[in-house]
LUMTORLUM-478052 format. One record per residue: residue in one letter; x, y, z of N, C-alpha, C in turn. Coordinates in steps of 0.02 Angstrom, whole numbers, plus 50000, padded with zeros to 5 digits. Layout:
// residues N
aXYZXYZXYZ
...
This chain:
// residues 104
n467114689848890467044697348913466274697748951
s466194699949004465774702049041465484709949009
q465764711249008465514719948993464994718748905
p464394720348910464114722148835464584727448781
m464504722548731464944727848701464504731448631
i464774735948600464304740448575464204738948489
k463694740648466463884737748396463674743748339
h464224746648298463924753548250464024751148209
i463334750948176463274749148112463084757148061
v463364758447994463074762247978462794763947882
f462614765447868462074764747798462144769147779
w462614769947707462754776347670462254776747596
s461894780847586461624777047524461834788147467
f462394783547405462804792247379462394794247300
k462544800547307462384803947255462644801647200
d462464801347154462354798947075463254801447072
h463174810747081463924813147059464044818947096
t464454821447121464584826647153465414829747107
a465504835447144466124841347136466594834847106
t466754830147167467294824547150467354818747130
g466844817547080466694811347034466004810947037
s466124805247003465294801146979465404794047067
k464634792547050464564787847125464914784547146
a465554781347076465804774447096466594777047102
d466824783547094467344784847115467184789047187
n466624790147213466674794147261466424786847323
l466364782247312466204775947328466784770547325
s467154771547272467744770247282468404771847361
q468154779547345468584781147397468414780647487
a467914781847483467304780647543467744774147590
v467524768947511467874761547548468654763547598
a469074767247543469934765647550469974769147614
l469344776047619469464783647705469244777647748
l468664772247755468554766847806468944763147827
d469094759747755469794756547773470344756847830
r470444762547823471024765247866470784766447920
c470114766547942470214765648005470044758748055
a470064755048011469894748748043470504746748116
n470874752548139471174750448184471524757048226
l471284759148224471224768448239471234768448309
v470804765248360470964762648432470914759048461
a471084758048494471114749648530470214749148544
g470344742848565469614741948586468954743048508
i469294741848447468894740048382469064732148399
e468294729948385468214720548373468324718948317
q467704722148279467394720648211467554728448166
f467724727148100467664733448052467564730947992
e466934731447981466934726647906466624731947861
v466884735047789466594737747760466224735747670
a465894737647668465454731247615465184737347572
l465094737247506464714738447458463984734647448
g463504737847436462934733347386463114730947353
s462724724247351462784720847287462314719647229
d462484723147175462534724347130461564721947104
n461544717047105461104711247085460314709447156
a460414714147190460224713547271459784720847267
a459074720247306458614725647314458934729147372
c459694731847340459734736247429459794743047425
t459404744747477459284749247483459914755047501
s460484753447527461274757047553461594752947476
d462014761247499462724757747434463404755447502
l463314757747538463944756147569463654755647652
v464174752147696463904749747761464824750147760
l464734750847851464904749847898464744744747944
n465114739847969464734735348034465134733548049
s465264737448123465804736948170465534734948248
a465984733248267466014731248350466694735548397
f466224738048490466564740748514466434738048584
i467084736748603467394733448687466794737748716
s467044744848709466424748548768466234756048724
q465864760448748465564764148736466144769548734
d466704769248774467344772548778467644773448719
a467894765448668468074765048617467704767448585
l467184767848562466754770448510466804778048510
d466884781748545466774788348566467624791748551
a467974786348573468684788048543468844787248480
y468574782048446468584782448365468214787448353
q467614788548375467204795548342467484803148334
q468164800748376468324810248399468964810148357
h469384801448359469704803348351470084805448274
p470354811548275470514816148211470834812248150
d470824808648128470834804348067470344802348066
h469764799648081469084799348084469104807148036
g469284811248051468574815648031468674818747976
p469334814847900469154816247851468484813047828
v468454808847854468004803147837467224808247853
k467404810047909466494814147878466414818847847
v467044823047840467114828047795466804826947715
f467354821947678467044817347626466184814547620
m466214811547662465354807647668464974814147661
k464994820347689464554826247711464254827847626
q464744827647570464804830447523464524824947463
a464724817647470464484814447446463784808447444
v463624807747517463104804647491462294808347519
a462024804247507461234807947490461104807147544
s461124799747594460764797947671461284794247702
r461054795247739461284791147810461034787647852
h461074782847875460784777447937461124774647973
c461064777148058461594774948101461134770748152
m461364766048174461104761548214461784758148283
d461714761548339462254756548381461864754848444
y461864750248473461654745248524462104739048550
t461834739248621462504735648649462114728348634
f462704722248641462334716548634462954711948690
């Protein structure tokens, strides 16, 4: 593949408690919601969702490490209707979010 791919990495730190539950409950729900997005659109080459290790000095609770064959594929993922519930849930459960997209 001569076209550069797009790496899309998102780190989230979760609030200790929200109206929807504890941090652990919200992390579990977030993983389930993200896992459902793994095949939303054509062009997803990698889609890894992982929790931070308890024994590590992690600054984030959850990561999405994904790769897309093009910016168009990433845009299609971001705009997919099934991605909407993830955004809504994360807005209320997350204390901070960091994202980085780059070509490789």
